[in-house]
BAKOL-432667 format. One line per field, with one value per residue (C-alpha): residue in one letter; x, y, z. Coordinates in Angstrom, 3 decimals. Example, Ala and Ser with C-alpha at 12.3 -4.5 7.8 and 13.67 -1.06 7.14 Angstrom:
// residues 2
r	c(A	S)
c1	c(12.300	13.670)
c2	c(-4.500	-1.060)
c3	c(7.800	7.140)
//
This chain:
// residues 357
r	c(M	G	H	E	N	E	T	P	P	T	Q	T	S	W	D	L	T	G	D	L	T	K	M	P	L	I	A	V	L	Q	F	L	E	M	G	R	Q	S	G	M	L	L	V	T	S	P	D	G	A	S	H	Q	S	V	L	R	E	G	G	V	V	E	A	V	S	R	H	L	R	G	A	E	A	L	L	A	M	L	D	L	K	T	G	K	F	A	F	S	V	R	E	P	S	S	A	Q	E	P	S	L	A	L	S	P	L	I	M	E	V	V	R	L	E	D	E	L	E	R	L	L	C	A	L	P	G	D	S	V	P	L	A	L	R	N	P	H	E	V	P	V	D	P	L	E	C	G	A	D	T	V	M	A	M	I	A	A	R	P	G	I	T	L	V	E	L	Q	A	T	A	P	L	A	R	P	K	V	R	L	A	A	A	W	L	S	F	T	N	R	M	R	S	Q	Q	S	M	T	G	L	P	R	I	A	P	M	A	G	S	P	P	W	Y	G	R	L	L	L	L	Y	P	G	G	P	R	V	L	V	G	L	S	R	L	H	A	A	H	D	A	I	T	S	I	R	E	L	A	K	G	L	D	S	G	P	A	W	M	S	I	A	P	D	D	S	A	M	A	R	V	R	P	N	A	G	G	L	V	S	I	A	C	I	P	L	D	D	A	H	H	E	A	F	K	G	L	C	A	T	A	A	L	V	F	I	C	Q	E	E	S	A	E	E	F	Q	H	W	R	D	I	V	P	P	R	A	R	V	S	R	L	I	C	N	P	G	P	R	L	L	E	S	L	R	Q	F	A	E	G	T	E	A	Q	R	D	A	P	K	K	D	H)
c1	c(20.060	20.223	18.096	14.686	12.261	9.888	11.126	9.251	7.536	9.167	12.679	13.799	17.261	18.283	21.696	20.529	16.838	15.270	12.456	12.795	11.383	14.642	16.952	15.843	16.567	19.094	21.042	20.564	21.770	24.565	25.712	25.485	27.574	30.456	30.487	30.466	27.753	26.476	22.998	19.071	17.352	13.675	11.514	7.883	5.693	2.705	-0.033	2.000	3.545	7.232	9.950	13.294	16.980	19.757	23.160	26.696	29.767	27.621	26.351	22.488	22.178	18.578	15.187	11.548	8.828	5.020	4.919	8.569	11.905	15.265	15.917	12.335	11.886	14.718	13.295	10.203	11.996	13.756	10.724	9.357	9.725	7.839	8.275	10.280	13.722	15.714	19.083	20.418	23.986	24.452	25.851	23.513	22.725	22.986	26.668	25.178	27.294	25.702	24.144	22.202	24.355	23.054	24.331	22.654	19.162	19.816	20.290	17.195	14.554	15.748	15.367	12.093	10.853	12.053	10.594	7.192	7.388	7.408	4.288	2.354	-0.420	-1.087	-1.056	-4.663	-5.816	-5.703	-9.093	-9.873	-10.592	-7.950	-8.605	-6.493	-7.579	-5.631	-5.281	-3.210	-0.535	2.817	4.694	8.260	9.131	11.352	11.261	12.367	9.887	7.954	5.169	4.933	4.160	1.704	-0.049	-0.332	-1.970	-4.602	-5.323	-5.979	-8.018	-9.827	-11.098	-7.956	-6.862	-3.574	-3.846	-4.731	-1.691	0.582	-0.611	-0.076	2.367	5.862	7.466	8.232	5.594	7.511	7.785	4.091	3.253	5.479	4.431	0.489	1.565	3.254	0.272	-1.964	0.287	0.634	-3.147	-2.911	-5.387	-9.078	-9.257	-9.920	-6.116	-4.996	-3.384	-1.453	1.367	2.525	1.319	4.400	5.693	5.935	9.254	8.903	9.992	13.761	14.763	17.465	16.263	18.419	16.459	13.110	14.549	15.372	11.794	10.639	12.653	12.057	8.738	9.117	12.885	15.568	17.418	21.280	23.810	27.297	30.228	33.196	36.671	39.037	40.558	37.574	35.142	31.786	32.934	34.494	30.853	29.596	30.971	29.451	25.755	26.026	26.784	23.952	21.444	22.936	22.579	18.996	18.077	16.857	18.056	20.295	20.358	19.482	22.363	23.258	26.825	27.516	30.626	31.258	31.596	28.385	26.012	22.401	21.231	17.980	17.808	14.374	14.672	12.364	11.304	9.812	10.599	13.153	16.715	17.718	21.425	23.273	27.137	28.607	32.676	33.710	35.298	34.471	32.678	29.959	29.564	26.503	25.006	26.002	24.356	21.185	20.923	21.436	18.322	16.240	18.529	17.791	21.365	24.605	27.759	30.919	34.001	36.964	40.417	42.277	42.178	39.352	39.372	38.065	35.610	34.156	33.868	31.439	29.755	28.807	26.742	24.456	21.344	20.283	17.430	19.690	21.894	25.524	28.338	31.214	33.036	36.911	37.945	37.098	33.187	33.053	32.715	31.396	28.215	26.065	28.117	27.756	23.753	23.540	25.411	23.345	19.925	21.362	22.257	26.062	26.487	23.431	25.238	26.398	29.884	33.421	35.443	37.880	41.683	42.454	40.672)
c2	c(96.479	98.235	98.976	100.074	101.488	98.175	95.721	92.410	92.818	89.509	91.121	94.446	94.686	93.442	94.047	93.791	94.211	94.755	93.721	90.461	92.469	94.541	91.879	88.204	85.561	83.901	87.199	87.447	83.984	84.423	87.805	86.009	83.095	84.933	86.818	83.928	85.265	83.586	84.355	84.136	85.007	85.667	86.084	87.334	86.669	88.762	86.598	87.012	83.866	83.600	81.514	81.216	79.706	79.526	80.116	79.395	81.039	81.407	77.723	77.086	74.728	74.601	76.108	76.109	77.177	76.507	72.726	72.235	71.717	71.342	71.222	71.151	74.352	76.245	75.478	76.947	80.032	80.207	80.319	83.331	86.719	88.911	89.786	91.144	89.840	90.560	89.105	89.209	88.416	86.171	82.698	79.816	78.155	74.768	73.476	71.837	72.424	73.677	70.587	72.533	73.133	76.320	76.494	72.888	74.127	77.316	75.547	73.134	75.786	77.465	74.344	73.754	77.182	76.373	73.350	74.702	77.561	75.232	73.078	76.421	75.750	72.437	73.400	73.055	76.077	76.565	75.648	73.016	69.328	67.125	63.327	60.738	58.729	55.592	56.000	52.614	53.972	54.495	56.616	57.366	60.733	62.315	66.017	64.775	66.956	64.390	63.557	60.078	61.726	64.296	61.290	59.156	62.252	62.742	59.176	59.227	62.177	62.796	66.235	67.854	71.184	72.622	74.785	72.243	70.042	72.883	73.094	69.740	67.696	67.301	69.039	72.697	74.784	74.586	70.821	70.382	72.779	71.098	67.583	68.750	70.297	67.124	64.798	67.046	67.082	63.561	63.118	61.332	63.707	64.197	68.125	70.503	71.341	67.817	67.700	65.287	67.772	71.066	73.571	74.266	77.707	79.193	80.974	84.537	85.892	86.671	84.443	82.156	78.623	76.491	77.763	77.038	73.585	73.376	74.314	71.611	69.392	70.689	72.718	75.506	75.536	73.198	72.640	73.027	71.553	72.926	70.699	73.241	71.998	72.446	75.229	77.329	78.847	79.783	83.572	82.343	81.123	84.552	85.483	82.526	82.866	86.818	85.582	83.193	85.996	88.392	85.482	84.940	88.587	87.767	90.907	90.578	86.965	86.526	84.959	83.944	82.452	80.757	80.993	77.622	78.496	77.070	79.073	79.245	81.346	81.943	83.446	84.114	84.623	87.205	83.987	82.417	79.774	79.517	78.313	77.550	76.950	75.393	75.258	72.745	72.372	68.904	68.146	65.757	68.347	68.881	65.077	64.724	68.330	67.210	63.892	65.440	68.240	65.407	63.770	66.653	68.080	67.986	68.702	68.138	70.041	68.835	71.123	68.949	69.820	66.895	62.968	61.089	58.686	61.828	63.053	59.699	59.297	62.529	61.345	58.090	59.811	61.225	58.981	57.836	60.517	63.391	64.384	64.774	66.963	68.645	71.779	71.486	75.230	78.254	77.906	81.586	81.415	78.050	77.532	79.527	77.487	74.136	74.875	75.814	72.584	70.659	71.689	71.387	68.048	68.228	67.029	64.941	61.564	60.534	59.622	59.367	62.614	62.300	62.225	64.958	67.649)
c3	c(0.159	3.253	6.455	5.957	8.135	8.483	10.892	11.551	14.995	16.255	16.557	17.969	16.179	12.803	10.899	7.621	6.013	2.546	0.124	-2.003	-5.168	-5.007	-3.819	-4.461	-1.572	-3.977	-3.944	-0.210	0.662	-1.764	-0.180	3.216	2.115	0.630	3.908	5.682	8.059	11.095	12.182	11.601	8.536	8.552	5.465	5.938	2.741	1.768	3.446	6.879	7.234	8.437	6.839	8.923	8.128	10.702	9.053	10.448	8.548	5.353	5.251	5.847	9.205	9.104	7.512	8.463	6.047	7.303	7.569	5.638	7.227	5.819	2.220	1.169	3.524	1.956	-1.751	-0.522	0.615	-2.542	-4.356	-2.571	-5.101	-2.759	0.910	3.380	4.483	7.732	9.042	12.444	13.195	15.905	16.526	16.557	19.836	18.206	17.517	14.415	11.226	8.015	5.952	3.477	0.564	-0.759	-4.562	-5.455	-4.067	-5.888	-9.171	-8.161	-7.604	-10.936	-12.884	-11.205	-12.308	-15.821	-16.383	-14.776	-17.393	-20.106	-18.667	-17.302	-20.030	-18.458	-14.856	-13.189	-11.530	-7.747	-6.815	-9.541	-7.786	-8.887	-9.722	-11.334	-14.394	-12.927	-9.111	-9.082	-11.559	-10.014	-12.629	-13.084	-12.246	-15.416	-13.950	-10.461	-8.747	-6.455	-8.992	-7.364	-4.006	-5.497	-7.448	-4.023	-2.400	-5.035	-5.110	-1.463	-1.575	-5.091	-5.262	-3.319	-4.896	-5.920	-3.022	-0.306	-1.929	-1.545	2.209	2.906	0.660	2.188	-0.890	-1.614	-3.603	-7.023	-6.824	-6.110	-8.883	-11.330	-10.536	-11.057	-14.353	-15.454	-14.277	-16.368	-19.341	-19.354	-19.397	-16.136	-14.447	-15.136	-15.633	-18.173	-18.373	-19.529	-22.698	-24.514	-25.986	-25.674	-28.039	-31.011	-30.959	-34.459	-34.774	-35.616	-39.196	-38.926	-36.259	-37.051	-38.894	-36.792	-33.494	-35.293	-35.727	-32.029	-31.159	-33.074	-31.270	-27.828	-27.477	-25.409	-25.624	-24.368	-20.958	-21.608	-19.235	-19.665	-17.895	-17.415	-17.445	-14.445	-16.677	-16.798	-14.243	-14.655	-15.208	-18.692	-19.708	-19.199	-22.746	-24.088	-22.732	-23.654	-27.323	-27.219	-26.088	-28.864	-31.544	-30.644	-30.341	-26.587	-24.956	-21.726	-20.117	-16.252	-14.813	-11.339	-10.419	-7.100	-5.204	-6.036	-9.831	-10.739	-12.817	-14.228	-16.918	-18.893	-22.229	-23.699	-27.555	-29.261	-31.357	-28.481	-25.948	-23.105	-23.276	-19.681	-18.908	-16.053	-15.686	-13.469	-12.763	-13.637	-10.374	-7.533	-5.525	-8.265	-9.175	-7.725	-8.988	-12.535	-12.160	-10.808	-13.650	-16.251	-15.149	-16.765	-19.393	-23.191	-24.155	-22.518	-23.581	-21.832	-22.100	-21.942	-23.063	-21.379	-21.947	-23.903	-20.564	-18.504	-21.144	-21.423	-17.395	-17.445	-20.663	-19.056	-16.350	-18.867	-19.353	-22.914	-23.079	-23.300	-26.238	-25.680	-27.608	-26.736	-26.237	-26.477	-25.994	-23.785	-23.976	-24.588	-28.416	-28.752	-27.158	-29.692	-32.685	-30.795	-30.604	-34.130	-35.217	-32.923	-34.323	-37.782	-37.112	-37.355	-33.582	-32.850	-32.370	-28.847	-30.434	-28.362	-29.106	-31.737	-30.896	-33.605	-31.839)
//
């Protein structure tokens, strides 16, 4: 990160410039948030389009990306993997306070990317004309990606392509693509990519047998949500995630820790699949984030060292479709073991915690 010779032509003086391939936008925004910086952040994508966000004391006041504004625009910006960024320190002309919470949006774009990775084989090609089998259906949206909006746009304009959807939908690109993949995956679209199930991943020889069982339960790999007790910050979960990566022979895990102690991680075992992990502190400030991530999690582990009543409070938020287990001690040495026990069926029941733990 530093000053580069190339500066966008719309600005003569920039305090910070860089390349997204060297410093992802997630890291840029977290850096500005931790430094409580105020100013204008401009991102230029390879096609020459400009994407802007205004920050006040590290918080995002507003964002604009093509035809999108607000949270969807910031999601679209966070989805950019290539391009240039430039930041100019200045006080925003508007007195508006930051309204776009950065950490939940970072976790959301990572969640959308992970879900799309699991359904990528069902994603229609960019130029494939899209049409619905039943244009009058109003489906539920289990992946929280705006599938109902995308379906309505396809019903209103049969033959629209994925590129055209991305250019006109009031949703960020990762939501549009995930919605299209899910509609194809569930056989709601008339396209060659339509399918009724994900291909099973055959575990490689030498991989842990319990992980093979996990892949049978969750083709493509599970999404795991870890609720951290107030005694443990996200940094305490780093040891846990590293142990999991070591136990699955995956190489170093990708991790991102936000200033509010929430964290995201990706573990890609050599046996195949993706284990995506979100860590959320169990407190009032993270109640909505925990609830939102529960909606799409396959497994939820709650670290709770206090009363059974408080454990039950968080457990009740989890929808019936997800499996709930618990981690009682420091999550460091327990996540790998808990996943193994779950896969082997020893912690698959949604039971209240026993008082002798």
